[in-house]
C-alpha positions as CSV (number, residue, x, y, z in Angstrom):
1,M,262.6,91.6,2.1
2,V,262.5,93.5,5.3
3,S,260.9,91.7,8.3
4,L,258.0,93.1,10.1
5,V,259.9,93.0,13.4
6,A,262.8,95.2,12.0
7,L,260.1,97.7,10.8
8,A,258.3,97.7,14.3
9,V,261.6,98.1,16.1
10,N,262.7,101.2,13.7
11,A,259.0,102.5,14.3
12,I,259.2,102.3,17.9
13,V,262.9,103.4,18.4
14,G,261.7,106.6,16.0
15,L,258.8,107.3,18.2
16,V,261.2,107.3,21.4
17,I,263.4,109.6,19.7
18,L,260.8,112.1,19.0
19,F,259.6,112.1,22.6
20,I,263.3,112.4,23.9
21,A,263.7,115.6,21.5
22,N,260.6,116.9,23.0
23,V,261.9,116.2,26.6
24,L,265.1,117.8,25.7
25,G,263.1,121.2,24.7
26,L,263.7,121.2,20.8
27,G,260.3,122.2,20.3
28,V,259.0,119.4,18.2
29,Q,255.1,119.3,18.0
30,I,253.7,116.0,18.7
31,S,250.4,115.8,16.7
32,L,248.9,112.9,14.8
33,V,251.2,113.8,11.4
34,T,254.4,113.8,13.3
35,L,253.5,110.4,15.3
36,L,252.4,109.1,11.8
37,V,255.9,110.2,10.2
38,C,257.8,108.5,12.9
39,A,255.8,105.4,12.9
40,I,256.2,104.8,9.1
41,L,259.7,106.0,8.6
42,G,261.0,105.2,12.0
43,V,264.5,107.0,13.0
44,P,265.0,108.8,9.6
45,G,261.3,110.1,10.0
46,A,262.3,111.2,13.5
47,I,265.4,112.9,12.6
48,L,263.3,114.8,9.5
49,V,260.8,115.9,11.9
50,I,263.4,117.3,14.4
51,L,265.3,119.1,11.7
52,L,262.0,120.6,10.3
53,A,261.3,121.8,13.7
54,V,264.7,123.1,14.7
55,L,264.7,125.1,11.3
56,N,261.3,126.4,11.8
57,I,260.1,125.0,8.7
58,A,257.5,122.6,10.0
59,F,256.3,120.7,13.0
60,V,257.3,123.7,15.5
61,A,255.4,123.5,18.7
62,T,253.4,126.8,19.2
63,V,252.5,128.4,22.4
64,V,249.2,130.0,22.9
65,P,249.4,132.8,25.6
66,A,246.7,132.2,28.5
67,V,244.7,135.1,27.2
68,L,244.1,133.9,24.0
69,A,243.5,130.4,25.3
70,V,240.5,131.6,27.3
71,F,238.9,132.7,23.7
72,V,239.6,129.8,21.9
């Protein structure tokens, strides 16, 4: 059985990896879903989210042009 400390450390490291990937400009959307995936799955979840974002399958950060942002 895995200890709770190991799960918490894995979740924290996964979230840190997600934020580092975002700072490096990999275009990962940070939302509630991505945070939950990284918190629950940890490092494998962060790798999955980054891989899906890089391949433009899911979790891709979108940029809303300033003209459209006024109407939203």
